[in-house]
N, C-alpha and C positions, 0 to 999 in steps of 0.2 A: 297447532291449531287450537290450543287452550290457554296458553300463558298470556296471550294478548288480552283476554277478558279482564284481567286485573288492571289493565291500563287503558280501558275504554274501547277496545276493539270488539267487534262482533264475534261471537263464537264461530269457529271455523276459519277465521282469518289466519293466513300463513304469515307468521312473524319471525321466521327462522333467521332472516338477515338482521333483524333488530336484536334477537337473542345473541347472535354472534358479536354484534357491536357491544352489547351490554357486558358480555363475558370478558371481552378484551379490556374494557374499562376496569374490570375487577382484577386484571393482571394475569389472565390465562394466556399461555404461550401459543397454543394451537386450539382451534375450534373445529372439530370434525362432526360429521353427521352419522349417527348410528345406522341410518337408513341404508347407507352403502353396505354395511355388514348384513342387513336384511337380505340383500341380493345374494350374498355369499351363503346365507342360511338356506335360501331357496335353491341355489345350485346343488347343495348337498341333499336337502330334504326331498326335492322333486326327483333327484336321481335315485335316492333310496326308495321312494314311492314307485318309480318306474321299475326298479329291479324286483320289488316284491310283487307288483302287479303282473309283470311278465311271467314270473314263476307261477302265480295263481292261474293265469290264463292258459298256461301250459299244462295245468292239471296237478301242480304240486300241492298236496294236501297239508303239508307241514308249514307252509309259508304263513307268516303272521299278518293277518289283516283283520280289522282295518288298521292302517297306519294312523297314529295320533300325532298331531302337531305338538311341539315341545318347547315353545317359546315362552309360555306363561309359567313363572316359577311357583305361583300359588297353586296352579293346577297340577304341576309336577309333584309338589309336596303332597297334595291331596291324593293322587293315585299311589304314591309311595306308602302313605299311611293307611289307605283303605282298600287297595286292590293289589296286594302283593303278588297275586298269581298272574297279573297282567303286565308286569314291568318289561316284558319283551315286546310289547305292542307299540309303545310310543316311539317316534323317531329318535334316534340317538344324537341328532344334531343339536349343538348348543344354541342358545338364544342369540339374537343379534348383539346384545350388550356384551355377552361373554366372547363371542367371535371377534367383535371389534377389539376388545381389550387384548386378547391373545395375539391378534395380528399386529396391533400397535406395539406391544411389548416385545414380542418374539421376532417380528420381521421388520417392521418399520423402524423401530428404535435401533435395531442392529445395523440397518443400512445407514442410519444417521450417526452411528458411533456413540449412541447413548446407552450406558449400562442399564439393564433391566431395573435394577433397584434405584436408579436415579430418575426414572420416569414415573410421575404420579398421574394415574388415570382416574378422572372424576366423571362418573356417568350421571347425566340428568335424565330422570325417568318419571313417567306418570304413575309409577307403581311402588307402593311401600314394600311389597314382597321382593323387589329387586335388591333391597338391602340384605335380606336373608340369602338370596341367590349368590350375591357376590362373596358371602362369607363361607360358602360351601368349600371344604378343604380340597376337593378335586379341581377347583379353579384357582390353584395357587402353586407356587414353587417354594416349598418350605413355608416361610412366613411372608413371602412376597406374593400378594394376591394379584390376579390379573386386573381386577377392578379394585382400586384402593379406597374409593369413597363413592357412595351413591347419594345424590341429592334429588329429592322429588321436585316436580315442577312447582308445587306450592311453596316448598322451602326456597327454591330459587327466586320466586316472586318476593318473598320476605327479604332475602339477601339484597335484591335489587332495590327494594323500598328503603331498607336500612342504609344503603349506600348512596341514596339520592339519585338512583338511575331510573328514569321514566322512559319506558320503551316507546311511548307515543311522541317523545321529544327528541329522540336520537336518530341519526342518519343510518340507513342500511349499510351493512358491511357484508362482504361475501364470506361464506364458510370456507375454511381452508380446503382446497381440492387435492391436496397431496395424496390422500387416500382414495380419491375418485368421486365421481358423481353417482347418483342413485337413479333407478328406473321407477316407473309407476308401480311395478310389482312390489318393490321395496316399501314404498310410502303407504300402501294400503294395509300394511301389517297392523296399524294402530286401531282398526275398527273391526267389529265382529264380522267374521267371514273373509277377512282380508288375507290372512296367511294362507288359507286353503285355496283361495282364488288365485293368489300369486303362484302357488305350487301347481295348481291345475293348468294355468296358462303354459308353463314350461313343460309339464309332463305330457300334455296333449300334443304339443308341437313335436316333442322328441319321439313319442310313440307312433304318431301318424306320419311323421316326416313332412308335414305340411304346415306352413306358416298360417297362423290364425288371421282371418280377415277382420274378425271382431274379437277383441281380447276380453271384453267385459263378460263375466259370467253372472248376470243379474239374478239367476236362480239362487245363487249363494248369498245374496244380499238380503237385508231385512232386519227386523228387530224382534222377531219372536224368540223366546228363550231357547227353543229348540226347533231346528229346521231340517227336514229331510229333502234332499235335492237329487233329482235324476238328470244327468247330463249325457247328451249324445253328440259327439263331434266327429265327423269324418269316419264314422263306423265304430268309434270307440265309445262304449257305454260305461258310465261311472255312476255309482250311488254314493253320495257324500252327505255327511251329517255335520251340522254346525250347532254348537251350544255355547251360550254365555250365561254364567252363573253356575256355581258348583252344585246346586240342587238339581238343575237340569242335566248337568254332566253325570251325576250319580244315576239318574233315571236311565240315561242312554247306556252307560257302562253296564248296568244291571241287565238290560235287554240284550246286550252283546254277549255278556258272560253266559246267559241262559240259552242263547241261540235263537231268541225271539226275533232279533233284527240282525241284518248283515249290511255292512258298509265297506266300501273300498278305502275310504279315508274319512277322518273326523277332525274338525278343529274344535278345541275347547278353550275358552277364556274364562277366568274366574270372575271377572268384573262385568257388570252390565254394560253392553255396548262395546266390550273389548277394552283396549288400553285407553281409549278416549274417555272412559268412565272409571279409570284407575283410582285407587285409594289415595294417591298422592296428588291428584289433579285439583285445580281450583273448584270450590264448591259452587253449585249452580242452583238457583231458586227453581227454575223450570227445568228440572233435571233431564227428563226424557227428551224434551225439545232441544235442549242445549247439546246433549250427546249426539242427537241426529245431525245437528248443525256441524259439530266437530267432525263427525264421520263424513259428511258431505264435503267438508273442506279438504279432507284427504282424497276423496274421489275426484275433486276438482284439480288437485295437484297432479294426480295420476293421469287424468284425461288431457292435461296441458303438456305433458312430456312427449318427446319424440320416441324415446325408448321406454317400452312398457312391459317387457318380459325380461326377467332377471338375467337370462343367459345372453341377452343382447348387449349387456354392459361391458364395454371394452376394458374398463379399469379392473373389473372382476376377472375377465379373461386373462389379463396381464398378470394377476396374482397367481393364477394357475400355471401360466407359462413359465413364470420365474421361480415359484416356490413349491406349488402343490401338485403339479403334473395334470391331474384331471379330477373331477368330482368323485368322491368315495375312494380315492387312492389311499395308500398307506400313509402318506404324508398328510393328506387331508384329515384322515381319521385321528392322527396324533394331535392335530391342532384344533379341529373344528367339531369333534364329537365328544360325547360324555357317556357316563353310565348312571343307572338309577339304583337306589338302595331301599330295602324294606325299612320303614321307620315306624316306631311305636308312638301312638298318640299319647300326649301328656305323660312321658316317662317319669317314674318316681325319681326324685333327686337323691 
């Protein structure tokens, strides 16, 4: 919903099929959408949230709440550097980028008869911090990293321009569906409040045993730097926080640490607006207005889809049936989860 701006499209316009066509002109063999892996992220994260929440509601005083979303690498590094005593609070689920890469290299490539070291995975991201995330040693097998290269959306625009590829002039092409389609819950990851809204959709349905008539949690939407939201659905009451911008995140974490505030779950994004405002995205003159248009573009894709809750995705269910058994299984932990480490800011060389 951002790349098209460089080629004359309005902010928020979905140009995914033109991106697919442009990438194939560059010589890419397969074009997949990371959003499919966002559904996998939610399958794990919502299940982890449900497990913690059920223990909390049963009176377990040792359970770690709030659960913190873990998809933003800048935010993860921030908590590792500044809140070493809270590293058992974030969800242990990998980001969609890392989940996609490990599934592609360890499962999909194996089925295709492609050796892991012969598959080159290039992630196109709105975020400069994704370059750092891909280089973390826990996301590699020796010197073979799950993600080999990260290109920001702005860098991809430059590559297209240097290669004479104009997205406004090429025909749409479908993204390869070998890895499956995505749901509305997956696509809203890119805007502030989207990850926790996707997780809430699945968690509420699983805990209440009732299908949501209305999947939008508009309470979680908005553009304030920090939002406190109280949700009640079918008897389940949740207090959820949403922050975008690390200054706001620090304020929230300080309140949680001191016991001043309590939440069941929190989403934190380092960038204003979430990933739509990522450091690798095209620059915008009317920044806030443009970010809101990009976010609304994601909401429009969500509302246009038949499947809008991640656990409804049959392609994701097939991955569990064939490889992972069930969310939070031992196999799922091996492939889809990670650990966090205490890091020193500006270590001396």
